N, C-alpha and C positions, 0 to 999 in steps of 0.2 A: 315643302314649305317653303317660299318664297321671304327673302330675310327683312321683309319689309314689315312682316308679323309682328305684333309687338304684341310679346310677352309680356311685359313688363309689369309688377306689380300682382300675379296673377297667383300667388302664395299669400299674401297679402290677409286676406279678407275669402280664403279659401276653405271649404266647411262643407269636408267629403260625403258620402255618404258612408256610412258603416259598411265596411269589406269584412268577409269571413281571412283568416289568415292565407288557407289555402288560393280563394281569389288575385292576392296581392299583386303585383307586374313584380317579374325578378327583372333585378340590375348587377349587374357587372361591375363593379370598376378595375379601372387600370391606370396606375403608374407607372413611373419606371423616371430615371434621369434624360436629361435629353440625348438623342439619338442612342435611344438603348431598346428603337425596332418596335413603339405602340403600332405602331397607324402599320404599318407594313402583317405584325401581326393578328388585328383588328379588320384588313384587306383581307387576309387566309379565314380566318374563320365567318366570312361574311357570306365569301364566297363557296363557301362547305355546307350552308347551310339557308337551302330553299324556302324552307319548309314555313321560316315564323316571321314575321314584320317587326322587323328591328326599331327603335331610335337612337340617335346617337344625339348623346354632348361631346363637344371636343370644344376643350379650354385649350389656349393659349394666352402669352401676356402681351403679345408685342400685338399691333392695329392692324395686321395682315393674320391671317389664321392660317398657312398654308395645308395642312391637317385636313380641315374642313374642306379645302377647297379641291383635294384627291379625292372627297368621299362626294362630293356634291358632279362630281366627270361622273361617277360613279354612278348615283342618285337617276343621272336623263336617262338614260339606258331607262327603254320602260317592261325590261325584265328585270329590275335590278332590285329588289327586295329594298332595298339602302335606298326607302321613302322617305324618310322622317330624319331633318334633321336638326338640332340648333348648336349654332358656336356663338362660342364667349369670348371676349377679347378686352382689351385693356386690362385685366388682375388676373387673378389666381383662384380659383370657385374656393381655394381650402384655406381663406380670408377674407381679401380684400371685395371678393364680389360673392363672397357665399350665400348674401338674397337673392345673387342674380340663379343661382341655381334652382335652387327650391319654384322660383320664380318659372327658370323654364323644364323644369317637369313634373310640374302641373298644368302647361300650358300642354307639354306632350301629352297628357293623359287625357283632356280633355277632349281637344281635338283631333289627334290620331290614334290613340288605342291600341298603342305598341302592343307585339307580346312577352318585349322584350329591352330592357334600352341599358344600352354598353354607354361609359362613361368613360371618356379619356382625361383626365384629368392633365394641366399639364405636365413639365420633365423638372418643379421647383418643388411640388404641390407637397406637404406631407401630409402623407391619411391621416390622421390622428385628428387635426383642425380639417380635414374633409367631414371628417365622421359628426364631428361638432356640426358645419354646418347641416346637414345631414339631418340630424335627429332635432334643430331646435325649431321653437313650435312659432305659430301666427296668432296675431291679435284673441286670433278665434283658439286657442289650444292644440292649433292638429298641428303636426309632425307627416313629413314623408313617410316616414315605414305605416301608417296606417291606411297607406296605398300600394305602397313599394315594399319589395323584400329584398333588402340587396344578396344577394348570392352565395357571392366572391370579392373579396378584397386581392383585385392579385399586382404583383407587383416585377415588370419585365428589366430582366436586371442587360447589359453587354454583360457579357460573364469575363472579355478579357481584358476589358476597362478595367472592372472592379479586381482584377489579380492584377493588375497592375500596384491597381492603388492602395491595394494588399501589402503586395511586398515592396513597401513605395515607406509603407507606415511599419512595417516592421525592421527592413531596415532604419531609419531613421535614428536617429538617440539625437534631435536636437531642440533643443529648447520650445516647447508649447506656446501656442499664441494664445491668451485670454481677451476671448471677445466677450461682452455681453446679451444677453436674456434677447434681446429689441434691436442686435445690431441685423440687417438685413442683409451682407454676407451671410450664404450658404453653400458650403463649401463640401465641395463631392460628397468625400466616405461619413458626412455624418447625416448631410438628406437620406444615402442610399442603405445605410443601417437604422436610420429611420422606418422609410419603405421598405424596409428586407422585417424589419419588428416585429411589425405588424399586420404583416399578409398572412391571407390564409393562402398562397396560393403565390410562391416565386421563379417563373418562366427565365428558367438559363440559356438567354437570348445568344446568338452570333460567339458558340460553339466548339466554329467553322475555323476559327479563330486560334484553339485549343487545342493540345494533344491532350487525349485518354489520363494522364497522368496530370496535365493542368486540369482537365475540367473533373476529375478523380476528385483534389485538392477543396476546388471552386464549390465542390455539391459540400463535401468536408467543412468547408466553413463558415456554410449556410446553413445544416445542423444544425452546427454550434450555439447559431445564433440564433434562431429562430424552430423547435424544433418540431413541433407542431404545426409548419405552415407543409404543401404538399410542395414538390421540387418534378416540374421540367425540363429537361434540357431541346433546347432547336437549333436550327439555326435558321434565318428569314423569315421565322417564324411560321414554322411550318409543326402547325402541334392540330391535330384531333382539334375539332368545335367541342363536344361532349367534352372531355375533358376540363376543360376550364369550361364550358356554357353550365351543362346538369346538373354535376352533384355538390350543393347545399350548404358550405363550407361556412359560412359567415354565422358567428355568436358573440355579440355587440362585446359582456365581458369574456369572454376566451381569446377574440380575435387582439380585444387589444392590449392581451397577458401574455401574448404567446409566444413574445421573444424573448432570451431565456437574463438577460436582465430584468426587464418587469413582470416576469414566473418570480423573478429571487427578489426581489422588489415585496412585488403581492403576498410573501410569505414568510413578512414580519413574524417575529416570535412573541407570546405576552412578556411581559418583564419580571419579573420577580418580583413581590413588597415590598419593599423597600432599595428599590436597585437605583435607587430615583437619581445616585451620585457613582453611579458603578461605570466598572471602565468596559473595554471596548470587547463586543463579539462579535466571533467571527462563523461561516459556514465557508467550504474548499472544496470546489469540485470537480471534476474530470468532465469538460464539457459535451466536443466532440473534434476528431481531428486536432490532435496535440491544444486545443482551449481548453483552459481553467479558469471558472469565475469564483472569485475568494467576496464577498460577502462584512463591512465594514460595520458595525454596529455601537455605539457608545450615546450615552445620557448624561455626557456632560459637555459642553463647549469647544470648539477648537479656537486658538491663533489660526486669525485671516491668517495673515500673511503666512506664518508657517506653513496653514495647513494650503495652498496653492502655492507655493512651491516645492512641497515632494508632489505635489499632480502634476505641477508643467517640470520637472524637471529629474525628476527619483526614481520613478515606473517608466526607465522604457519598453519593458514589456507589459506593458498596457492596450491595449488596440482602442476598448471600448469601457463606459463606466459611466455612471448616471444614477442620480439619488440627490436625497438631500442634506444638506449640513447648516451645525449652528453652531453661529462668533460666539466669543465672549465681547466684542463689539456695538454689536446690535443681535441682541439676545431677545427684543422682538418679532424678527424675522426670520422668515425664514427662506433660509439657499437652497436654490436647484444647479445641478451642475448636469453638463450631458460633454464626457468628452469624445470626443472622435479622432483617429489617428494625431496629427501633430495641433487640433483644435480641442483647445477647455473653454467651455462657451457656460456661465457659471454667475452668478444676479440673483437678486431676491427678487422670490415670484409673491410675496406680498409675506404680510401677518400671519403668527401660529396663532394655530384656532385660539388657545389661549388664551391671547392676545385679546383677540374677538367677541371670548367673554367675558374676559374681565371689562373692558368698556360698552359690552350690553348689546353689539352689533349682533348678536348671535346667542341660541339658548342651546344649553342641553342640551334639548329636542334633534336640532339645527343638526349635531356631529355626527358625523361619516362617518359608516362603518373603520373603514379603515384610521380615519382617527381612534376613533372607541380601542379599537386595538392592540396601538403603540401608548394607553393613555394610562396616565403617572401623579398621582397628585398635586397639586402647585407648588413651588413654582415650574416643575418641571411640565407637567402636560402632555404635549404635545412636540415639545421641543425636543429634539435630538439629531444625531450623524445615524444617514443611513445609505450607503454607497456599494455597489455591487460594481466589482472590474474584472472585468474578460480578458484576456491574453492571451498566451500563448507559454507552456511553462512555465507560467508564475512560479514565485517566491511567497507563499503564503508567509510564511514569518517573517522572511525581510520588507514587504509589504505593509502586514498589520503593523512590526512595530514602528517605521518610516513615521505608517499616520495615528498611529497613540503615541508614538512623541510632539504630536500636534496637539496632543490633548490639557483645557488645562483646571484648576479646581474648579469644580462646581460649585459657582457664586452661590451667596445669600442671594436669600428675596430678598432683601432690603437694598442690596445691592446693585440692583436691577432699576436703570433710569428711568424713566417716565419715557412712553416713548410719540409725546407730544402728540399724540390724537384727541 
């Protein structure tokens, strides 16, 4: 494929012929931080699968896509099976150029007829946003899954770097930084955990830099963070292609809830009648390799200042946390937090569903199942604190005591200020 080929807007009016599920083109997506070895792994896989006609979509965030240039050299060989390639630059396919991904996929499908598409995401891609781009519908109501089947979402990990960063997070007792949802900074540990938690497969690469004991520790940590994902260890990307390309593991629901944190959040219990002003409840579980999880739930608001202070300074053994929060000073807004190592990312995700219902922005028929599962009579509705925390040898009693101390009295409905919308 010549780089001058114009594939833009291919997806906009795409109107494909119906396909049977078994006739969809398989897609394998590779994520992983910069330097994790994605390109080396891809080269190895392609060298050992001469029978397939691969199409590659290579994403980089710079002006020059070095990885794509490497594959172009390989494609110049008339015996190479890497004859189809589309490089995407000037952005990340999980956010700023999500539509360009769909355009490239449709172009490849209609002009080159591949038997398998391999997508190498940029090192800073968030897999969840990437999936959102993949399932996005065009003006005609069509989306990529009508013609493509995601077979595996693979996270490639620099095992040695991950082991180092995990150790730093365990050893640090410093005050965590608080950044906001739209902050463009993507700290390593936060991004890597996002990639691990919704992966179907985690490839532990660069294992030659670890001792057998260290590799066993990394494997155990990964099993604790995402027990659903298959795990493979290798050096220089030397893995059997069939292990990654043939077995379909992706499930749009199960993949996105594969991580322990996401599993716990999806298991929100129904609250008993009349518990609108109830205190918190918890679930404590041993996860794997010394990792524990504690779930904090409460249907009363927290004092935001105390809550964030606890998360930043009083829970040093917590390495990962994720969930929702409800503060007394902004009762109409749903808070969303993500803690990874020394970074706490917390901000407002938008209004609670009950607030949108009040202002007739939605109807009860629009209520998602996840909201319905936690719904209580007004004024509570879906307002809640629900946070899953993961760490090493967590002290459940101390953690819940510190978080419970942040709770305030359940406000009277009349005391809720108008949101101003």
